[in-house]
N, C-alpha and C positions, 0 to 999 in steps of 0.2 A: 484328669489330674490337674491340680493347681500349678500354675507357673509363677515362680518367684520373680518379682519386678521391683524396681526402685521408684519410690514416690517422694515428692517434695513434702517435707514435714509441715510446711505452712499451708498445705492444701488438705490436711487431715483435721476433720472436725471431731471433737470428743464430746459425746452427749453428757449433759449435766449429771445425770444419774451415775454414769460411769466415772466421771471426774471426782465425785464425792468419795470414791473408794481408794483414792490415791494415798499411798504410804511413802512419805519422804525418805524414810530410812531404807526402804526397799529400792527406791530410785537411786539413792547414793551408792548402795552396794552393787546394783546393776551397772551403774556408770563406771565404777572402778573395775568391774569385771570386763566391761566392753573396751576399756582402755588397753587391756592386755590381750583380749581374745576377739574383739570385734563383736558385731551382732551375730549371734549364732542361731537364733530362732526368729523367723519372720513374723510380723504382726498380720492380722487379718482385717481387711477393709471391704466396704461395699461402695459402689459408685452412688453419688447423689448429686446430680446436675454437674456443676463444674468443680466439685470437691469430692472428698472421700470421707465416709463415716467409719470411725474406729469400731470394730466389733470385738477384737481381742488383742491385748498387748499394750495396755496403758502404761505400765511401768517401763517397758522397753522403749516406748515412744518418748516418754518424759526423760529417761536417762540419756537418750540420744540428743534430745533438745538441750539438756543441761550441759552436754559436752560441746554444744555449738555446731552440731551436725546439721546439714541442710536437707539430707535425704534419709529415708528409712526403707529397708527391704520388707516387702510384704506380699501377701497373696490377695488378689482381688476376687472376692466371692460374689457371685450373682444370685439373685433370688431364684428359687426353684419354681418353675411354672407348673401348675396343676392341670 
């Protein structure tokens, strides 16, 4: 089972392909919701050296960044060994 942890936002790398899907309107709406309710759904990350690569949750991450937050709640996902 995945364990929810807190990660520094500045240590999260967003791949270029994923960043191209960013919708500013959605980020604004999420930021407004987070002001009232906080972050309700963790993002998903995978380790990559001394940083983390975003797998899921771009709009949540960017909403928190827009609000000036330094950390994000997320799940650390490891690659499955075959």
